[in-house]
C-alpha positions as CSV (number, residue, x, y, z in Angstrom):
1,M,200.0,105.9,159.4
2,H,197.9,104.4,156.6
3,H,195.4,101.7,157.5
4,A,195.5,99.2,154.7
5,W,192.4,97.5,153.5
6,R,192.9,94.0,152.1
7,P,190.8,93.9,148.9
8,P,190.5,90.6,146.9
9,Q,192.4,90.3,143.6
10,P,190.5,92.1,140.8
11,M,189.4,90.2,137.7
12,K,192.4,89.9,135.3
13,R,192.5,91.7,132.0
14,T,192.1,88.4,130.1
15,L,189.8,85.4,130.6
16,P,190.3,81.8,129.6
17,K,189.3,81.3,126.0
18,T,186.0,79.4,125.7
19,P,184.4,78.4,122.4
20,R,181.5,80.6,121.5
21,A,179.3,77.6,120.9
22,G,180.1,76.3,124.4
23,L,179.1,79.7,125.9
24,A,175.9,79.6,124.0
25,V,175.1,76.2,125.4
26,L,176.0,77.4,128.9
27,A,173.7,80.4,128.5
28,L,170.8,78.3,127.1
29,A,171.2,75.7,129.9
30,A,171.0,78.5,132.5
31,V,167.8,79.8,130.9
32,L,166.2,76.4,130.8
33,A,167.2,75.7,134.4
34,G,165.6,79.0,135.5
35,C,168.9,80.4,136.7
36,A,168.1,84.0,136.1
37,A,169.2,86.3,138.9
38,E,166.5,87.0,141.4
39,R,165.5,90.7,141.3
40,L,166.2,92.1,144.7
41,L,164.8,95.3,146.2
42,I,166.7,98.4,145.3
43,A,166.8,101.9,146.8
44,P,163.5,103.8,146.1
45,L,163.3,105.9,143.0
46,G,160.6,108.4,141.7
47,Q,160.9,111.2,144.3
48,A,159.5,114.6,143.7
49,S,162.6,116.5,144.9
50,F,166.3,115.9,145.5
51,E,165.8,116.3,149.3
52,A,163.2,113.6,149.3
53,Y,165.5,111.4,147.2
54,R,168.4,112.0,149.6
55,R,166.3,111.4,152.7
56,E,164.7,108.2,151.4
57,T,168.0,106.9,150.1
58,T,169.8,107.6,153.4
59,A,167.0,105.8,155.2
60,W,167.4,102.8,152.9
61,L,171.1,102.7,153.5
62,Q,170.5,102.8,157.2
63,Q,168.4,99.7,157.0
64,Q,170.3,97.7,154.4
65,R,173.9,98.6,154.6
66,S,176.6,96.3,155.9
67,F,178.5,98.8,158.0
68,Q,182.3,98.5,158.1
69,T,183.0,100.7,161.1
70,P,181.3,101.7,164.3
71,D,180.7,105.2,163.0
72,H,177.5,104.6,161.0
73,A,176.8,108.3,160.5
74,R,180.1,108.9,158.7
75,E,179.6,105.9,156.4
76,L,176.1,107.1,155.6
77,A,177.5,110.5,154.7
78,W,180.2,109.0,152.4
79,N,177.8,106.6,150.6
80,G,174.6,108.6,150.4
81,P,173.8,111.3,147.8
82,L,175.8,114.4,148.1
83,E,175.1,118.1,147.2
84,W,177.3,121.2,147.0
85,R,175.5,124.5,146.6
86,P,177.2,127.6,145.3
87,A,177.2,131.0,147.0
88,G,174.2,132.9,145.5
89,T,171.9,131.8,142.8
90,P,173.2,128.8,140.8
91,R,174.0,129.6,137.2
92,Q,174.2,126.0,136.1
93,G,173.9,122.5,137.6
94,I,175.6,119.2,137.2
95,V,174.6,115.6,138.0
96,L,177.6,113.4,138.9
97,L,177.6,109.5,138.6
98,H,180.1,107.3,140.3
99,G,181.5,104.0,138.9
100,L,180.8,100.3,139.4
101,G,181.2,99.4,143.1
102,D,181.9,103.0,144.1
103,S,180.0,105.8,145.9
104,P,179.3,109.5,145.6
105,W,182.5,110.1,147.7
106,S,184.3,109.7,144.3
107,F,183.5,113.4,143.8
108,A,184.4,114.7,147.2
109,D,187.1,116.9,145.7
110,I,185.7,117.8,142.3
111,G,182.2,118.6,143.6
112,P,183.3,121.6,145.8
113,R,185.4,123.0,142.9
114,L,182.3,123.0,140.6
115,A,180.2,124.7,143.3
116,E,182.9,127.5,143.6
117,R,182.3,128.1,139.9
118,G,178.5,128.6,140.3
119,F,177.3,125.1,139.8
120,L,174.6,123.4,141.9
121,V,176.3,120.0,142.2
122,R,174.6,116.7,143.0
123,A,176.4,113.3,143.2
124,V,173.9,110.5,143.2
125,L,174.0,106.9,144.3
126,L,173.5,104.3,141.6
127,P,170.9,101.6,142.6
128,G,172.6,98.5,144.1
129,H,175.4,100.5,145.7
130,G,176.1,101.8,149.2
131,T,174.6,98.8,151.0
132,K,176.4,95.5,150.3
133,P,177.8,93.9,147.1
134,A,175.1,91.3,146.8
135,D,172.6,94.1,146.2
136,L,174.0,94.4,142.7
137,I,172.7,91.0,141.7
138,G,169.2,92.2,141.0
139,V,170.1,95.5,139.4
140,D,169.5,96.4,135.7
141,I,171.1,99.2,133.7
142,A,167.5,100.5,133.3
143,D,167.5,101.3,137.0
144,W,170.7,103.4,136.6
145,R,169.2,105.2,133.5
146,Q,166.0,105.9,135.4
147,L,167.8,107.5,138.3
148,L,169.8,109.7,135.9
149,Q,166.7,110.8,134.0
150,E,164.8,111.6,137.2
151,Q,167.7,113.6,138.7
152,V,168.3,115.6,135.5
153,A,164.6,116.5,135.5
154,L,164.7,117.6,139.1
155,L,167.9,119.7,138.7
156,A,166.5,121.3,135.6
157,Q,163.7,122.7,137.7
158,E,166.3,124.8,139.7
159,V,168.9,125.8,137.1
160,P,168.8,127.1,133.5
161,Q,171.2,124.5,132.2
162,V,172.3,121.0,133.3
163,W,175.7,119.4,132.7
164,L,176.6,115.8,133.4
165,G,179.7,114.2,134.8
166,G,180.8,110.7,135.6
167,F,183.6,108.3,136.6
168,S,184.1,105.0,134.7
169,T,180.7,103.3,134.3
170,G,179.1,106.6,135.4
171,A,180.8,108.4,132.6
172,N,179.3,105.9,130.1
173,L,175.8,106.6,131.5
174,A,176.4,110.4,131.3
175,L,177.7,110.3,127.7
176,E,174.9,108.0,126.5
177,Y,172.3,110.3,128.0
178,A,173.9,113.5,126.6
179,L,174.0,112.1,123.1
180,T,170.2,111.8,123.0
181,H,169.4,114.9,125.1
182,D,170.6,118.1,123.4
183,E,169.6,120.2,126.4
184,V,172.6,118.9,128.3
185,G,175.2,121.7,128.4
186,G,178.4,119.6,128.4
187,L,180.2,116.7,130.0
188,L,183.0,115.9,132.5
189,L,184.2,112.3,132.0
190,F,186.8,110.9,134.4
191,S,188.4,107.5,133.3
192,P,185.4,106.8,131.0
193,A,185.1,103.1,130.5
194,L,183.9,103.3,127.0
195,K,185.7,100.0,126.2
196,S,187.0,97.4,128.6
197,G,190.6,96.4,128.8
198,V,189.3,92.8,128.9
199,A,189.2,91.4,125.4
200,V,186.2,89.1,126.0
201,D,184.1,91.3,128.2
202,W,181.1,90.4,126.0
203,V,180.8,87.1,127.8
204,M,179.8,88.7,131.1
205,P,176.1,89.0,130.5
206,L,176.1,85.3,129.7
207,V,178.2,84.3,132.7
208,A,175.9,86.3,135.0
209,W,173.1,83.9,134.3
210,A,174.9,80.8,135.6
211,K,177.6,82.1,137.9
212,P,176.5,85.0,140.2
213,W,180.0,85.6,141.6
214,L,183.5,85.4,139.9
215,R,185.0,85.5,143.4
216,S,183.3,83.9,146.4
217,P,181.5,86.4,148.7
218,D,182.1,84.0,151.6
219,S,185.9,84.3,151.9
220,P,187.0,85.1,155.5
221,E,190.4,86.3,154.3
222,V,189.4,89.6,152.8
223,P,186.6,92.1,153.3
224,Q,183.9,92.5,150.7
225,Q,183.8,96.3,151.0
226,T,185.4,99.3,152.7
227,P,183.6,102.3,154.3
228,L,183.7,103.9,150.9
229,R,183.1,101.2,148.2
230,Y,182.7,97.6,147.3
231,L,185.8,95.3,146.9
232,N,183.9,92.4,145.3
233,V,181.2,92.8,142.6
234,P,178.8,90.1,141.5
235,S,178.8,89.0,137.9
236,N,175.6,90.9,137.2
237,G,177.4,94.2,138.1
238,F,180.1,93.5,135.4
239,A,177.3,92.5,133.0
240,Q,175.5,95.8,133.4
241,Y,178.8,97.7,132.9
242,V,179.3,95.8,129.6
243,R,175.8,96.8,128.6
244,S,176.7,100.4,129.3
245,S,179.9,100.4,127.3
246,T,178.3,98.6,124.3
247,A,175.4,101.1,124.3
248,V,177.5,104.2,124.6
249,R,179.9,103.1,121.8
250,A,176.9,102.5,119.5
251,S,175.5,105.9,120.4
252,L,178.8,107.6,119.7
253,D,179.1,105.8,116.4
254,R,175.8,107.2,115.3
255,K,176.4,110.8,116.5
256,P,179.4,112.8,117.4
257,Y,179.3,114.8,120.6
258,D,179.3,118.5,119.7
259,K,179.1,120.2,123.1
260,P,182.1,121.0,125.4
261,A,183.5,118.0,127.1
262,L,186.5,117.2,129.4
263,I,187.9,113.6,129.3
264,V,190.6,112.5,131.8
265,S,192.4,109.2,131.2
266,A,195.6,107.5,132.4
267,E,197.8,105.7,129.9
268,H,198.3,102.7,132.3
269,D,194.7,102.3,133.3
270,S,194.3,98.6,133.9
271,V,190.5,98.7,133.5
272,V,189.9,100.7,130.3
273,D,191.1,100.5,126.7
274,V,192.5,104.0,126.8
275,D,193.7,103.9,123.2
276,Y,190.1,103.6,122.2
277,V,189.1,106.5,124.4
278,L,191.8,108.7,122.9
279,G,190.8,107.8,119.4
280,A,187.1,108.4,120.2
281,F,187.9,111.9,121.6
282,Q,189.9,112.9,118.6
283,R,187.2,111.7,116.1
284,R,183.9,112.2,117.9
285,F,184.2,115.0,120.4
286,T,184.1,118.0,118.0
287,H,183.5,121.1,120.1
288,P,186.6,123.5,120.0
289,A,186.5,123.9,123.8
290,S,186.7,120.2,124.5
291,R,189.9,118.9,126.1
292,M,191.4,115.6,127.0
293,V,193.9,115.2,129.9
294,W,196.2,112.3,129.4
295,Y,198.5,111.0,132.1
296,G,201.4,109.2,130.6
297,A,203.3,109.2,127.3
298,L,201.1,110.6,124.6
299,P,201.4,108.9,121.2
300,A,203.2,110.9,118.6
301,G,200.9,113.5,116.9
302,A,198.0,112.9,119.3
303,G,198.2,116.3,120.9
304,G,197.4,118.4,117.9
305,S,199.2,121.2,116.2
306,P,200.9,123.9,118.4
307,G,198.5,126.5,119.6
308,Q,195.5,124.1,119.0
309,Q,196.3,121.3,121.4
310,R,193.2,119.5,122.5
311,V,195.0,116.6,124.2
312,L,197.1,117.8,127.2
313,A,199.6,115.3,128.6
314,R,201.5,115.1,131.8
315,P,204.1,112.3,132.7
316,D,202.8,109.7,135.1
317,H,206.2,108.5,136.3
318,L,207.1,110.8,139.2
319,P,210.0,109.3,141.3
320,A,210.0,112.3,143.6
321,E,206.4,111.3,144.6
322,R,207.1,107.6,144.6
323,I,204.7,107.2,141.7
324,S,205.5,104.6,139.1
325,Q,202.3,105.2,137.1
326,F,198.7,106.5,137.5
327,S,195.7,104.3,138.2
328,H,192.1,104.2,137.0
329,M,190.8,105.9,140.2
330,S,193.7,108.3,140.9
331,V,192.5,111.1,138.5
332,L,189.6,111.9,140.9
333,F,191.3,112.9,144.2
334,S,193.4,115.7,145.5
335,P,196.6,114.8,147.4
336,A,194.9,116.5,150.4
337,N,191.8,114.2,150.3
338,P,191.3,113.1,153.9
339,L,190.7,109.4,153.0
340,Y,192.5,108.8,149.7
341,G,195.2,111.5,149.7
342,R,198.9,111.3,150.5
343,D,198.2,110.9,154.2
344,G,194.8,109.2,153.9
345,P,193.9,106.0,155.7
346,Q,192.6,104.1,152.6
347,R,195.8,102.4,151.3
348,I,195.0,99.7,148.8
349,C,197.8,97.1,149.1
350,W,196.2,94.2,147.1
351,N,197.8,95.4,143.8
352,G,199.2,92.4,142.0
353,Q,202.2,91.8,144.3
354,D,203.4,88.7,146.0
355,G,202.5,87.8,149.6
356,A,205.7,89.2,151.1
357,E,205.4,92.6,149.5
358,R,201.7,92.8,150.2
359,A,202.4,92.0,153.9
360,R,205.0,94.9,154.0
361,C,202.4,97.2,152.5
362,F,199.8,96.1,155.1
363,A,202.4,96.6,157.9
364,G,202.7,100.3,156.9
365,D,206.1,100.2,155.2
366,T,207.0,103.0,152.8
367,V,205.4,102.3,149.4
368,W,205.4,103.3,145.8
369,Y,202.2,103.8,143.9
370,A,200.8,102.5,140.6
371,D,197.9,100.9,139.0
372,W,196.8,97.2,139.5
373,G,199.4,94.7,138.3
374,Y,202.5,96.9,138.3
375,T,205.5,95.4,140.0
376,E,209.2,96.3,140.1
377,P,212.0,94.6,141.9
378,G,212.9,96.1,145.2
379,K,209.7,98.2,145.5
380,V,206.5,97.7,147.3
381,H,203.5,99.2,145.4
382,A,200.1,100.2,146.6
383,R,197.3,101.6,144.4
384,L,197.6,105.2,143.5
385,T,194.6,106.9,145.0
386,F,195.3,110.6,144.4
387,N,196.3,112.9,141.6
388,P,199.4,115.1,142.1
389,Y,198.3,117.2,139.2
390,F,194.8,117.8,140.7
391,E,195.2,121.6,140.8
392,W,196.4,121.8,137.2
393,Q,193.6,119.4,136.1
394,D,191.1,121.7,137.9
395,G,192.3,124.6,135.8
396,V,191.7,122.6,132.6
397,M,188.3,121.7,133.8
398,A,187.6,125.4,134.4
399,Q,188.6,126.2,130.9
400,V,186.2,123.6,129.4
401,L,183.4,125.0,131.7
402,G,184.1,128.5,130.3
403,G,186.0,129.8,133.2
404,P,189.3,131.6,133.4
405,P,192.3,130.2,131.4
406,V,194.3,127.3,132.8
407,R,197.5,128.3,134.5
408,T,200.6,127.7,132.3
409,A,202.8,126.1,134.8
410,T,202.7,124.1,138.0
411,A,205.3,122.6,140.3
412,L,205.0,119.3,138.4
413,D,205.1,120.6,134.9
């Protein structure tokens, strides 16, 4: 039986309209009042080897983490840096970056597949993560960029070529770096958050000065985090995400990406403006081996001409699987994942439903799956946390990496 975590309601896609002049006054008042977020200590950076980085980071987590279960060792393993080594000498390497509020466990299924294809795989922990949500208050995007730069340099000492991969905010960081470092061999971008689905996301860096939390961190009704990730994020975390999306769009406007890349997006992603991502792929990702996987109904003509399809679509409404639509996070995980898979214990019931339906989800009733905010009369929905097309997607990834051709059919085709 699933054990349902009770996360707080995510920030909605739209925010109340506030005059720009009023926001400017608010920001100025915050500055004059000295309300800048205090810079907190973050996990140590600057190690001379990955092993030293992993050891020091794990020690930091041991000291600073708010543990959610009695099994501290397992939580440390899920939240600390991860590495998968191939059999024999690595032919390439890849650094993987998780999203805002997440952990290296995001790549628990993708990492081993990359290692099977000869990659030395490292999933790193972004500063401010893995301990407690409040530790994101003092983090700056420069900390995340520094970690990426250091880990690419360390991996380059061991392999002839380095790729980058990322999920959501991590995908933004990976793409921004690759656009200014031609030595990067290619990219794997899962639900890249190049542009937010929130129309006024630009306000977050201003709000972060005066209002550290959009939701109170002191609520006794819901937990602030799970054994795997944060459920509440301070305003500064969202502000740094906005900085990452603004920076990567500017970089992509200046220069197209001409190396192989895989982009995976879901039509009904409640976090990301996926139409922007689709357009960016078609216009700015120019390598002939690049592919985009799209879960949902593809706009007419978006797939390309027959025989030259660069955008590959699969339907995201799968009644036989009780799936109404795909979610932001579902693209990452195999149905067999021990925590997020079909039978995994991490059921996310707080999904935009009313109290009665949410209670039934928490009680372990049979549920349907969707992204945040989807409801349907007569059905209880939880967040979709796995990808029924994972094996097919893995084949597309292999094709972009230069491996054997993708299989032409699956049980879900």
